[in-house]
C-alpha positions in Angstrom: -0.8 -66.0 111.5 1.9 -64.6 109.2 0.6 -62.8 106.1 2.8 -61.7 103.3 2.7 -61.1 99.6 4.4 -63.3 96.8 4.2 -61.6 93.4 1.0 -59.4 94.7 -0.8 -62.4 95.8 -1.8 -62.8 99.6 0.1 -65.8 101.1 -1.0 -66.9 104.7 1.5 -69.2 106.4 -1.0 -71.0 108.8 -2.6 -74.6 108.9 -5.7 -75.0 107.1 -5.5 -71.9 104.7 -4.6 -72.6 101.3 -1.7 -71.0 99.3 -3.1 -69.5 96.0 0.1 -69.7 94.1 0.8 -73.4 94.8 -3.0 -74.1 94.5 -3.2 -72.4 91.0 0.1 -74.1 89.8 -1.1 -77.5 90.8 -4.6 -77.0 89.3 -2.9 -75.8 86.0 -0.6 -79.1 86.3 -3.8 -81.2 86.6 -5.7 -79.4 84.0 -2.7 -80.0 81.5 -2.4 -83.6 82.5 -6.2 -84.1 82.1 -6.1 -82.5 78.6 -3.2 -84.6 77.5 -5.0 -87.6 78.9 -8.1 -86.6 76.9 -6.4 -86.3 73.6 -4.4 -89.6 74.2 -7.8 -91.6 74.9 -9.5 -90.0 71.9 -6.7 -91.1 69.6 -6.7 -94.4 71.3 -10.7 -94.5 70.6 -9.9 -94.0 66.8 -7.2 -96.4 66.6 -9.1 -99.1 68.5 -11.7 -99.2 65.8 -9.1 -100.5 63.4 -6.7 -102.4 65.5 -7.3 -103.8 69.1 -4.3 -102.9 71.5 -3.3 -104.6 74.9 -0.7 -104.3 77.4 -0.2 -107.0 80.2 2.2 -107.1 83.3 3.0 -110.9 84.3 4.2 -111.2 87.9 7.4 -113.3 87.9 5.8 -116.3 89.2 2.9 -115.9 86.6 0.3 -116.2 89.5 -1.1 -112.7 88.8 -1.7 -110.8 85.6 -2.7 -107.2 85.2 -3.8 -105.9 81.9 -5.2 -102.9 80.0 -6.7 -103.3 76.5 -8.8 -101.2 74.2 -10.8 -102.5 71.2 -13.8 -101.4 69.3 -14.2 -98.2 71.4 -13.9 -99.8 74.8 -11.3 -100.0 77.5 -10.8 -102.9 79.6 -8.9 -103.4 82.7 -8.4 -106.9 83.8 -6.9 -109.0 86.8 -6.3 -112.5 86.5 -4.9 -114.8 89.3 -4.4 -118.5 89.3 -1.9 -121.4 89.4 1.6 -120.6 88.0 2.5 -121.5 84.4 5.7 -123.4 83.7 8.2 -121.7 81.4 6.3 -118.2 81.7 8.8 -115.6 82.8 7.3 -112.4 84.5 7.4 -109.1 82.6 5.4 -106.5 80.4 4.1 -107.7 77.2 2.4 -105.4 74.5 0.4 -106.8 71.6 -2.1 -105.7 69.0 -5.1 -108.0 67.7 -7.9 -107.7 65.4 -10.5 -105.5 66.9 -13.1 -107.5 68.8 -16.0 -106.4 71.1 -15.1 -107.3 74.6 -18.6 -108.8 75.1 -18.0 -111.2 71.9 -14.6 -112.1 73.2 -16.1 -113.3 76.6 -19.1 -115.2 75.1 -17.3 -118.7 75.4 -16.8 -118.0 79.1 -20.3 -116.9 79.9 -22.3 -119.7 81.4 -22.1 -121.7 84.8 -18.5 -120.4 85.3 -19.0 -116.7 84.5 -21.2 -113.8 84.2 -21.6 -110.1 84.3 -22.2 -108.4 87.8 -23.5 -105.3 86.2 -23.6 -103.8 82.8 -25.0 -100.1 82.7 -24.5 -97.7 79.7 -21.6 -99.8 78.3 -19.7 -99.8 81.8 -19.6 -103.6 82.7 -17.9 -105.7 85.4 -17.3 -109.4 84.4 -16.2 -112.2 86.6 -15.1 -115.8 85.5 -13.6 -118.7 87.1 -12.5 -121.0 84.4 -10.5 -124.0 86.4 -8.3 -122.6 89.1 -8.0 -119.2 87.5 -10.2 -116.2 88.6 -10.5 -113.4 85.9 -12.0 -110.1 86.9 -12.8 -107.6 84.0 -13.9 -104.0 84.1 -15.0 -102.6 80.8 -15.9 -99.0 80.1 -16.5 -97.1 76.8 -13.9 -94.6 75.4 -16.5 -91.8 75.1 -16.7 -91.9 78.9 -13.3 -91.6 79.6 -12.9 -88.8 77.0 -15.9 -87.0 78.7 -14.7 -87.4 82.2 -11.1 -86.3 81.4 -12.4 -83.3 79.5 -14.4 -81.9 82.2 -11.6 -80.0 84.1 -10.0 -78.4 80.9 -13.6 -77.3 79.7 -14.5 -75.8 83.2 -11.2 -73.9 83.5 -11.5 -72.5 80.0 -15.2 -71.4 80.7 -13.9 -69.8 84.1 -11.1 -68.0 82.2 -13.5 -66.6 79.6 -15.8 -65.3 82.2 -13.0 -63.8 84.3 -11.5 -62.0 81.4 -14.7 -59.8 80.8 -14.4 -56.2 80.9 -14.7 -54.7 84.3 -13.5 -57.8 86.3 -10.3 -58.6 88.0 -7.9 -60.5 85.8 -6.5 -62.2 89.0 -9.7 -63.5 90.6 -12.6 -62.6 88.4 -14.0 -60.3 91.1 -16.5 -57.4 89.6 -14.6 -54.3 89.6 -17.4 -51.8 89.1 -17.5 -50.3 92.6 -13.6 -50.1 93.0 -12.1 -49.8 89.5 -8.6 -48.9 90.8 -7.6 -52.2 92.6 -9.5 -55.4 93.4 -10.8 -55.6 97.1 -10.7 -59.4 96.8 -7.2 -60.2 95.8 -5.3 -56.6 95.9 -4.4 -56.8 92.3 -4.2 -53.4 90.4 -6.4 -52.9 87.5 -5.2 -53.1 84.0 -4.7 -49.7 82.3 -6.9 -49.3 79.2 
């Protein structure tokens, strides 16, 4: 096993041992992406209360349609398969509509041809078979998406605050009361002052 140092951080070149600088950069990138996604979903949540938004991708033969929509604080993912329609070209379509609760928009389909497979805390899976078309929908509330995308940034912030305490290593957070000159965990020199 080859051990060397890159910018004062141990780097082990062997299989199964993680490289700290690469791992930290990847975690920083994931945290930034998660934070951007959290803010985007929060803005989408507010906008969806006033205007419903939808994006659909139609396959070239119009046999399959994938879509994402947001209305009344709920995000919906949909997939539709069925017979090709004449005169419909494939492509991406974006449109707005008046805000409607997804449950209300599905009421005409509920009956012998459709139904909810589950609906717990606003997370719902719905399937309909009108004619030769199969429609699968999955809805979840925006607050759930905001909460899930905020977990990593909040956790990283709380860990950074704990690590920045006096008497702890700024690199790894190790308690330096026993060895105030150098961190025995990562080898980082203690800050002056």
